[in-house]
DRENTI-574865 format. One line per field, with one value per residue (C-alpha): residue in three letters; y, x, z. Coordinates in steps of 0.001 Angstrom, whole numbers, plus 500000, padded with zeros to 6 digits. Example, Ala and Ser with C-alpha at 12.3 -4.5 7.8 and 13.67 -1.06 7.14 Angstrom:
<sites>
r	c(ALA  SER)
Y	c(495500  498940)
X	c(512300  513670)
Z	c(507800  507140)
</sites>
This chain:
<sites>
r	c(MET  LYS  LEU  GLU  ASN  ALA  LYS  ILE  LYS  PRO  PRO  LYS  ILE  ILE  LEU  PHE  GLY  PRO  TYR  GLY  SER  GLY  LYS  THR  CYS  PHE  SER  MET  THR  GLY  GLY  LYS  HIS  VAL  GLN  LEU  LEU  ASP  MET  ASP  GLU  GLY  VAL  ARG  SER  GLY  PHE  THR  LEU  LYS  ASP  LYS  PHE  THR  SER  LEU  ARG  LYS  GLU  VAL  ASP  ILE  ILE  GLU  ILE  HIS  GLU  SER  ASP  PRO  SER  LYS  ALA  MET  ALA  PHE  PRO  LYS  PHE  LYS  SER  TYR  LEU  GLU  SER  ILE  ALA  LYS  GLN  CYS  ARG  GLU  GLY  THR  TYR  LYS  PHE  LYS  VAL  LEU  VAL  ILE  ASP  SER  LEU  THR  ASN  ALA  HIS  GLU  TYR  CYS  LEU  ARG  MET  ILE  LEU  SER  TYR  SER  GLY  LEU  MET  GLY  GLN  LYS  PRO  ARG  ILE  GLN  ASP  TRP  MET  LEU  ARG  ASP  ILE  GLU  PHE  LEU  ASN  LEU  CYS  VAL  LEU  ILE  LYS  SER  LEU  PRO  ILE  ALA  VAL  ILE  VAL  CYS  ALA  HIS  GLN  GLN  VAL  ILE  GLU  GLN  ASP  LEU  THR  ASN  VAL  LEU  THR  PRO  TRP  LEU  PRO  GLY  LYS  SER  LEU  PRO  SER  ASN  MET  PHE  SER  LYS  PHE  ASP  GLU  VAL  LEU  TYR  ILE  LYS  PRO  TYR  LEU  ILE  ALA  GLY  GLY  LYS  THR  ASP  PHE  LYS  ILE  GLN  ASN  ILE  SER  THR  SER  SER  VAL  CYS  ALA  ARG  THR  ARG  SER  ASN  PHE  GLU  ASN  ASN  LEU  SER  VAL  ASP  ILE  GLY  LEU  ILE  GLU  LEU  LEU  LYS  LEU  MET  GLY  TYR  ASP  LEU  GLU  GLN)
Y	c(364102  364465  367399  369072  368661  370315  373930  377117  379311  383050  383940  385053  387532  389284  392080  393961  396093  399253  402703  404072  401123  401525  398557  400599  402075  398479  397172  400182  399150  396067  399322  398402  394867  395940  397039  398174  398416  401275  401517  402546  406134  405248  405742  409252  408654  406612  409601  411945  409375  410272  406559  404697  403255  406787  406162  402595  403480  406390  403470  401500  401520  402447  401755  403726  402128  404210  405194  408173  408426  407590  406939  403813  400815  400736  400230  396574  395185  397329  395373  392584  393213  393947  391038  388826  390925  390378  386697  386685  388425  386443  382886  384838  385605  389472  390790  392674  392673  390242  391427  392428  394948  394711  397780  397187  393928  396233  398725  396046  394158  397300  397976  394353  395108  398124  396349  393349  396328  398282  395092  394286  397958  398070  400542  402174  399918  397239  394124  390460  387305  386155  389694  388502  384935  386806  388962  385190  383767  386639  386850  383271  383287  385902  383769  381018  384108  385110  381863  380779  383809  382970  386148  386937  388896  391148  391829  394687  395062  397230  395516  394548  393312  389907  387949  384360  382494  385585  387185  389862  388943  391362  390029  391300  392932  391220  391271  387742  384662  381994  384335  385550  381816  380210  383422  382988  379722  380220  382636  381582  384411  386190  388631  391756  394985  396020  399101  399485  402131  402244  404673  408289  407855  407032  404668  401912  398495  394648  392263  389786  386047  383946  383553  384798  385076  388117  388494  386358  385289  382559  382045  378877  380296  379945  382955  384522  386503  390173  391356  395151  396719  398373  395158  396212  393717  392690  391574  389825  387959  386337  384899  383408  381748  384216  386925  389559  390070  386933)
X	c(760554  763958  766604  766499  762561  762143  761123  762733  760546  760736  763727  763035  765751  767000  769024  771246  774278  774932  773070  773724  774413  771839  769643  766498  767764  769312  765979  763920  765938  762884  761057  757433  758115  758337  756226  757662  755689  758128  758344  761720  760851  764415  762578  763761  766909  765437  764007  767144  770051  770887  772495  771130  768264  766722  764047  763072  762759  760411  757887  757816  754659  755167  752594  753832  753420  754199  753021  751349  750163  753141  750451  749121  750363  748968  751728  752589  748158  748645  751956  750043  746961  748907  750528  747929  745964  748903  748844  744717  745650  748188  746226  743426  746213  745346  748382  750517  754117  756408  758939  757846  760144  759538  761611  762586  762721  764055  761313  758968  760528  760123  756837  755757  757020  754763  751512  752377  753428  750514  747624  749547  748977  752597  753342  757004  757831  760836  759463  759208  760480  756613  756663  759873  758020  754852  757175  758977  755427  754549  757723  757710  754203  754838  758205  755824  753474  756547  757556  754064  754136  754493  756851  760520  760474  763633  763463  765833  767572  770286  773377  774412  778223  777326  780751  780747  783566  785200  785076  782986  780626  778005  774570  771197  769631  767405  767022  767131  769122  766825  764545  767236  769070  765209  764386  767397  766710  763780  765232  767226  769775  771150  773396  775484  775856  779223  780959  784461  786864  787390  790069  790038  788858  785369  783136  781148  779228  779331  777131  778571  776790  779019  779948  783297  784589  783001  780246  777060  775645  774766  773173  771103  771237  775489  775882  779615  780098  781137  779124  778521  775345  775207  774022  770642  767922  766623  769973  770674  767627  768133  770936  768677  766671  764057  763451  761136  760537  759199)
Z	c(773527  772132  773597  769916  769739  773320  772465  774329  776770  776790  779393  782997  783865  786854  785689  788281  788870  790835  790569  787298  785326  782783  783766  782910  780034  778934  779345  777162  774142  773354  771825  771133  772442  776120  778905  781918  785117  786943  790437  790500  789032  787212  783327  783430  782186  779618  778130  778700  777380  773796  771979  768956  770963  771933  769305  770413  774234  773244  772130  775341  777783  780757  783542  786771  790010  793533  796464  796389  799592  802307  805262  803164  801536  798069  795349  796624  795719  793015  791405  792080  790104  787054  787233  787745  784489  782763  783377  782558  779167  778620  778881  776816  774032  774496  775919  773069  774078  774212  777063  780647  782654  786590  787853  790299  792399  795299  795564  794981  798615  799981  799279  800349  803539  803560  802763  805467  808138  807209  807483  810775  811881  812099  809570  810155  813060  812707  811008  812916  811858  811251  808688  807081  806613  804760  802498  801566  801035  798533  796918  795597  794834  792375  790878  790138  788358  786689  785571  783857  782069  777697  777500  778621  781929  783316  786671  787416  790888  792417  793507  797624  798850  801162  802578  801657  802870  803788  800007  799610  796804  794554  794143  793448  796436  798548  802428  804025  803852  802431  799498  797289  796578  796444  794191  791926  791046  789624  787109  783662  783797  786394  784840  785827  784177  785288  784926  782529  781251  777778  775531  776696  780332  779759  781168  779243  780620  779988  780813  782787  782674  784603  788759  789943  793392  793826  791500  791594  787591  785875  782030  781371  777383  777139  775368  775030  778781  778959  775957  775184  776320  772943  771957  772548  774353  771488  770025  773513  773531  770122  771587  774049  771741  771388  768447  769308  765532  764690)
</sites>
């Protein structure tokens, strides 16, 4: 097969940034095409934000996944069950959405550790080395499942600052030394939503897709760097070769 005949697969995206940067709100601009697994309780801003995408956000299908009982660890098993069900529906051709949003990677990690510690009878205690190893296995298996889905997947994450070569670098927030690089290599796009000042002292946000000395980001689609979030998800995915309206 020649490159010109290759079919572009739906992108798998990590979208990260500081609290309040609009990761969830941006992901919801795909409207009726989007199903959102909400583990971050961040959809409230999607209902209250008034802009040109307000009506689209109201069309998003939302599944809430939270720990309703702090003495139990049921959120992560529920999350896995939903993902496996979505994969099954995709194989059968019955899944009706074109974009799956997971919000967020950060909370999924915390729920995963709670599950592992709960199964070990160590709820509330400090994780052991073997607990971190089990966490890594769980997440890498999830990456394989996500990669197999024939739809676009957006995984939201908070940001963290790590030190590399005596320089502070912003990366998606995920503890551990080996897991972040292993996970990020499984995704087509690692995009950073960053704030910037506009006229009148107001703050807007742009999407960075190229790594710098201070930000971890990358793209396989090679779309323009530093696009405004005003482009919306539908148009951004078009730039990646994935048209939700076809």
